[in-house]
C-alpha positions as CSV (number, residue, x, y, z in Angstrom):
1,M,81.8,79.3,105.9
2,I,84.2,80.3,103.1
3,L,84.7,79.5,99.6
4,I,87.9,79.5,97.8
5,T,88.3,79.3,94.1
6,G,91.2,77.5,92.7
7,T,92.2,75.1,95.7
8,A,93.9,72.6,92.7
9,G,96.1,75.3,92.0
10,F,99.1,76.5,94.5
11,I,98.5,78.8,96.7
12,G,94.8,77.6,96.9
13,Y,95.3,74.5,98.4
14,H,97.5,75.7,100.6
15,L,95.0,78.2,102.2
16,A,92.2,75.8,102.7
17,Q,94.5,73.9,104.8
18,R,95.6,76.6,106.8
19,L,91.9,77.5,107.2
20,L,90.7,73.9,107.8
21,A,93.6,73.4,110.4
22,E,92.2,77.1,112.3
23,G,88.5,75.1,112.5
24,E,87.0,76.8,109.4
25,Q,84.1,75.7,107.2
26,V,85.8,75.8,103.6
27,V,84.9,74.7,100.2
28,G,87.3,74.4,97.1
29,L,86.5,75.2,93.7
30,D,88.2,74.9,90.9
31,I,87.6,74.0,86.9
32,I,91.1,71.7,87.0
33,N,92.1,72.8,83.7
34,D,95.3,71.4,82.1
35,Y,97.0,75.0,81.7
36,Y,100.2,72.3,83.2
37,D,100.9,68.6,84.5
38,V,97.4,67.8,85.9
39,R,99.3,65.6,88.4
40,V,99.9,67.8,90.5
41,K,96.8,69.1,90.5
42,Y,94.8,66.2,91.5
43,G,97.7,65.1,93.9
44,R,96.6,68.7,95.5
45,L,93.2,67.4,95.2
46,K,94.1,64.2,97.1
47,A,96.2,65.3,99.7
48,A,93.8,67.4,100.5
49,G,90.7,64.1,101.5
50,I,89.1,64.4,97.8
51,N,88.9,61.1,96.0
52,L,89.4,61.9,92.9
53,D,86.8,58.7,91.1
54,E,83.8,60.9,93.0
55,I,84.3,64.8,91.3
56,E,81.5,65.3,88.8
57,Y,81.4,68.3,87.3
58,G,78.8,70.5,89.1
59,E,78.9,68.1,92.3
60,L,80.1,69.3,96.0
61,I,81.8,66.1,97.9
62,Q,83.1,65.6,101.2
63,S,86.6,65.1,102.3
64,S,87.5,62.1,103.8
65,S,90.4,63.2,105.5
66,Q,89.0,67.1,106.7
67,P,84.9,66.9,107.8
68,G,85.2,70.7,107.4
69,Y,86.1,70.4,103.6
70,R,84.3,70.3,100.5
71,F,84.9,70.6,97.0
72,I,83.1,71.7,94.0
73,Q,84.4,71.6,90.6
74,L,83.0,74.3,88.1
75,D,83.4,76.7,85.6
76,L,83.7,80.5,86.9
77,T,82.3,81.4,83.4
78,D,79.4,78.8,84.1
79,R,77.0,81.5,86.0
80,G,74.0,79.3,86.4
81,P,75.6,76.3,88.6
82,L,78.0,79.4,90.3
83,N,74.7,81.1,91.2
84,R,73.4,78.2,92.3
85,L,76.2,77.2,95.0
86,F,76.3,80.9,96.5
87,S,71.8,80.2,96.8
88,E,72.6,76.9,98.7
89,Q,75.7,77.7,100.9
90,S,75.3,81.2,101.9
91,F,78.9,81.6,102.2
92,D,80.5,85.1,104.0
93,T,83.9,85.3,102.7
94,V,85.3,84.5,99.6
95,V,88.8,84.3,98.4
96,N,89.4,84.3,94.6
97,L,92.6,83.0,93.3
98,A,91.1,81.3,90.3
99,A,92.7,82.3,87.3
100,Q,94.6,81.9,84.3
101,A,98.0,82.2,85.3
102,G,101.3,83.3,83.8
103,V,102.6,86.0,81.7
104,R,104.0,84.4,78.5
105,Y,100.8,81.7,78.0
106,S,98.9,85.3,77.8
107,L,101.1,86.1,74.5
108,V,99.8,82.7,72.5
109,N,95.9,82.1,74.3
110,P,94.4,85.6,75.4
111,Q,90.8,84.6,75.1
112,A,91.8,82.4,78.3
113,Y,92.6,85.3,80.1
114,I,89.4,87.3,79.2
115,D,87.2,83.7,80.2
116,S,88.8,83.5,83.4
117,N,89.9,86.6,84.8
118,I,87.4,88.8,83.0
119,I,84.1,87.0,82.5
120,G,84.9,84.5,85.3
121,F,85.9,87.9,88.3
122,T,82.7,89.1,86.7
123,N,80.6,86.6,88.2
124,I,82.5,86.1,91.1
125,L,81.6,89.9,92.0
126,E,77.7,89.2,91.2
127,A,76.8,86.2,93.5
128,C,79.0,88.0,96.2
129,R,76.5,91.2,95.6
130,H,73.4,89.3,95.2
131,H,74.2,86.6,98.1
132,N,75.7,89.4,100.9
133,V,79.1,88.2,101.0
134,K,80.6,89.8,103.7
135,H,84.2,89.9,102.3
136,L,85.8,88.9,98.6
137,A,89.6,88.9,98.7
138,Y,90.8,87.8,95.6
139,A,94.3,87.7,93.9
140,S,96.4,90.4,91.4
141,S,99.8,91.0,91.0
142,S,103.1,92.2,90.8
143,S,102.7,92.0,87.4
144,V,100.4,94.7,87.2
145,Y,103.1,97.3,88.1
146,G,104.5,96.7,84.2
147,L,106.6,99.5,83.0
148,N,107.2,101.0,86.3
149,E,110.9,101.3,87.6
150,R,110.7,102.7,90.8
151,M,111.7,100.5,93.4
152,P,110.3,99.5,95.9
153,L,106.8,98.6,94.0
154,S,104.5,100.3,96.2
155,T,100.9,100.2,96.1
156,D,101.0,104.1,95.8
157,D,102.5,103.7,93.0
158,N,101.0,104.5,89.1
159,V,99.9,100.4,87.5
160,D,98.4,102.5,84.0
161,H,100.9,100.6,81.7
162,P,101.5,96.9,82.2
163,I,102.7,94.9,79.4
164,S,101.0,91.8,79.1
165,L,97.7,90.7,78.7
166,Y,97.6,88.9,82.0
167,A,98.6,91.6,84.0
168,A,95.8,93.9,82.2
169,S,93.6,91.3,83.3
170,K,94.7,91.8,87.1
171,K,94.7,95.6,87.1
172,S,91.0,95.0,85.3
173,N,90.2,92.9,88.6
174,E,91.5,95.8,91.2
175,L,89.1,98.4,88.8
176,M,86.4,96.2,88.9
177,A,86.3,95.3,92.6
178,H,86.7,99.2,93.2
179,T,83.4,100.0,91.2
180,Y,81.1,97.1,93.1
181,S,83.1,98.5,96.6
182,H,81.8,102.0,95.7
183,L,78.0,101.1,94.0
184,F,77.5,97.6,96.3
185,G,79.2,98.2,99.1
186,L,81.1,95.1,99.1
187,A,83.9,94.7,100.9
188,T,86.8,93.8,98.5
189,T,90.8,93.4,99.7
190,G,92.9,92.9,96.2
191,L,96.9,90.5,96.6
192,R,99.1,91.5,94.7
193,F,101.4,88.5,94.7
194,F,105.4,88.7,94.5
195,T,106.7,85.1,92.9
196,V,105.4,82.8,95.2
197,Y,107.7,79.3,95.3
198,G,107.1,76.5,98.1
199,P,105.9,73.0,98.1
200,W,103.1,72.0,95.4
201,G,104.3,75.2,93.6
202,R,103.2,75.6,89.5
203,P,105.4,73.4,87.1
204,D,106.1,76.7,85.3
205,M,107.2,78.8,87.9
206,A,111.1,78.9,87.7
207,L,111.7,77.1,91.1
208,F,109.7,73.9,89.0
209,L,111.6,74.8,85.8
210,F,114.9,74.6,87.3
211,T,114.6,71.5,89.3
212,E,113.2,69.2,86.6
213,A,116.2,70.6,84.5
214,I,118.5,70.0,86.3
215,L,117.9,66.6,88.1
216,K,117.8,65.6,84.0
217,G,121.5,66.6,83.6
218,E,119.5,69.3,81.1
219,P,120.5,72.9,80.6
220,I,119.1,75.6,82.1
221,K,117.5,78.9,80.3
222,V,118.0,81.8,82.2
223,F,116.4,85.3,80.7
224,N,117.7,88.7,80.6
225,H,121.2,87.0,80.8
226,G,120.8,86.6,84.4
227,E,120.3,89.7,85.2
228,M,116.4,89.4,86.9
229,V,115.6,90.5,90.5
230,R,112.5,88.5,92.0
231,D,111.2,89.3,95.5
232,F,110.7,85.6,95.8
233,T,108.2,84.9,98.6
234,Y,107.3,81.4,100.3
235,V,104.0,80.3,100.2
236,D,103.4,80.1,104.0
237,D,104.3,83.9,103.9
238,I,101.8,84.6,101.8
239,V,99.2,82.2,103.5
240,E,99.8,84.0,106.3
241,G,99.5,87.5,104.6
242,I,96.1,86.2,103.3
243,K,94.8,84.9,106.8
244,R,95.6,88.6,108.0
245,V,93.2,90.0,104.9
246,I,90.8,87.5,105.0
247,D,89.6,88.5,108.8
248,N,90.1,92.0,108.3
249,P,88.2,93.9,105.2
250,P,88.5,96.6,104.6
251,K,85.7,99.3,106.1
252,G,86.5,102.5,103.5
253,N,89.2,105.1,103.8
254,P,87.7,108.5,105.8
255,T,90.2,110.6,104.6
256,W,90.7,110.0,101.3
257,T,89.9,112.5,99.0
258,G,88.9,112.9,95.2
259,M,90.8,116.2,94.8
260,A,94.4,113.6,95.6
261,P,93.1,110.2,94.9
262,E,95.2,107.7,96.6
263,P,95.3,104.6,94.6
264,S,94.8,101.8,97.0
265,T,92.5,103.0,99.1
266,S,88.9,104.6,98.6
267,K,86.1,106.0,100.6
268,A,84.0,102.7,99.5
269,P,85.7,99.5,101.7
270,Y,88.0,98.7,99.0
271,K,91.5,98.0,99.5
272,V,94.6,96.6,97.5
273,Y,98.2,95.5,98.9
274,N,101.6,94.0,98.0
275,I,102.0,90.1,99.6
276,G,106.0,90.1,99.2
277,N,108.7,88.9,100.7
278,N,110.3,92.6,100.9
279,N,113.7,91.3,100.2
280,P,115.0,90.9,96.2
281,V,117.2,88.2,95.3
282,K,119.0,87.7,92.5
283,L,118.2,85.1,89.9
284,M,121.5,83.8,89.6
285,D,121.7,84.1,93.6
286,F,118.2,82.0,94.1
287,I,120.1,79.4,91.1
288,S,123.2,79.1,93.2
289,A,120.8,77.7,96.1
290,I,118.7,75.5,93.6
291,E,122.8,74.0,92.9
292,K,123.6,74.2,96.4
293,E,121.1,71.7,97.9
294,L,120.7,69.5,94.8
295,G,125.0,69.3,94.8
296,T,124.9,70.2,90.8
297,Q,125.7,72.5,88.5
298,A,123.2,73.5,85.8
299,E,124.5,73.9,82.5
300,K,122.4,77.2,81.9
301,I,122.1,79.3,78.6
302,M,121.6,82.6,78.7
303,M,118.8,84.4,76.7
304,D,117.2,88.2,76.0
305,L,114.1,89.3,78.4
306,Q,111.2,87.8,77.2
307,P,108.3,89.9,76.1
308,G,105.9,91.0,79.0
309,D,108.7,90.1,81.4
310,V,110.2,92.7,83.6
311,P,114.1,92.6,85.0
312,A,113.1,93.4,88.5
313,T,110.4,93.0,91.4
314,Y,110.2,94.4,95.1
315,A,107.7,94.4,97.2
316,N,107.0,97.6,99.3
317,V,105.0,95.5,102.1
318,E,104.8,98.6,105.1
319,D,101.0,99.2,104.5
320,L,100.7,95.3,105.3
321,M,102.7,95.7,107.8
322,R,101.1,98.9,109.5
323,D,97.9,97.7,109.0
324,L,97.6,93.9,109.6
325,D,101.2,93.3,111.2
326,Y,102.3,91.0,108.6
327,Q,106.4,90.0,108.9
328,P,107.0,87.4,106.5
329,Q,109.7,84.6,107.9
330,T,111.1,82.2,105.2
331,K,114.5,82.3,103.9
332,I,115.3,81.5,100.5
333,D,117.9,78.5,101.5
334,F,114.9,77.0,104.1
335,G,112.1,77.3,101.2
336,I,114.1,75.9,98.3
337,K,115.2,72.7,100.9
338,Q,111.0,72.5,101.6
339,F,110.4,72.7,98.3
340,L,112.9,70.1,96.9
341,Q,111.9,67.6,99.0
342,W,108.2,68.0,98.3
343,Y,109.1,67.2,94.4
344,R,111.7,64.2,95.0
345,D,107.9,62.5,97.4
346,F,106.0,63.5,94.5
347,Y,108.1,62.4,91.6
348,G,109.8,59.9,93.1
349,P,113.7,59.4,93.5
350,V,114.4,60.1,89.7
351,G,113.1,63.3,90.6
352,T,111.6,63.8,87.1
353,K,108.3,64.0,85.5
354,E,109.2,60.5,84.1
355,G,110.0,59.1,86.9
356,A,106.5,59.9,88.9
357,V,105.4,57.1,90.9
358,H,102.1,59.1,91.9
359,S,99.1,58.4,88.8
360,F,96.2,60.4,89.5
361,Q,93.3,60.0,86.9
362,A,92.0,63.0,85.2
């Protein structure tokens, strides 16, 4: 049985659907906070067969459309109910995707990152340790690379210079995971995601923000005067990488040595991977692809680089390709088309939040 935290979230929703389609038994967990438009979160749950009227904090409910799926609303900082869940369900694998996301938000609400990404992750580690979980895979982030400017970004690189609390919290997760791998033999795999996009995407991400503004006839904010490069990665490629990681828990690297310590492995059952498209795209080209699909030009406001942002990300995924035969497949044009089709279906013909035809109870 697999526990996925963050299944009202973007990647968690898609991962749960993939595993359920392959016959896995999945328990989904989410706090359902209001960091972004909760209609999207409730929409994901509804699409997974979760009756929104049945959601009651701390109680497992059964999906009406997927026999292998159950969901629980729970805060990872709530240790008592979390430990009860682990005791009652006997999870073999845990995929921790629940986290307080967002670089810019960490500048104004740092406590949310400590609560969710540090305290919550500690509780996950402890629950895995004490309940014989065989493998913990968890979300890290490309943000950990911080001031590193050597491209492509590699898991062999130093990541000691984060430039946001969000990034620091994700680097902390990797350090904490190694400690538990070393002390208690818990197999852990960290996944540094690179700019994920696709249907059911997060409303605080560039593709969503650009689409909403263009459809409203409003200008879009283009940071760093458009001189940005991102390794935009379609969500299906991310899920494929996670699935391969889940099926291959690390066993420890017998050639690892403290005389020349490799950052992404250890003698302990510990590993860190980049998961990206391995094909960076200029921000202006990304915007052009959106404009082409929408059939309209965006008015652009050129702005300076924002605090906490980096001008470029580009993932070196050679170790994931070598170890697990990972091959990202999705082209930007196709991925944007799929997102825009979902966006219009979800928000209605007008394509804006004000024109949404869906209603979800909180």
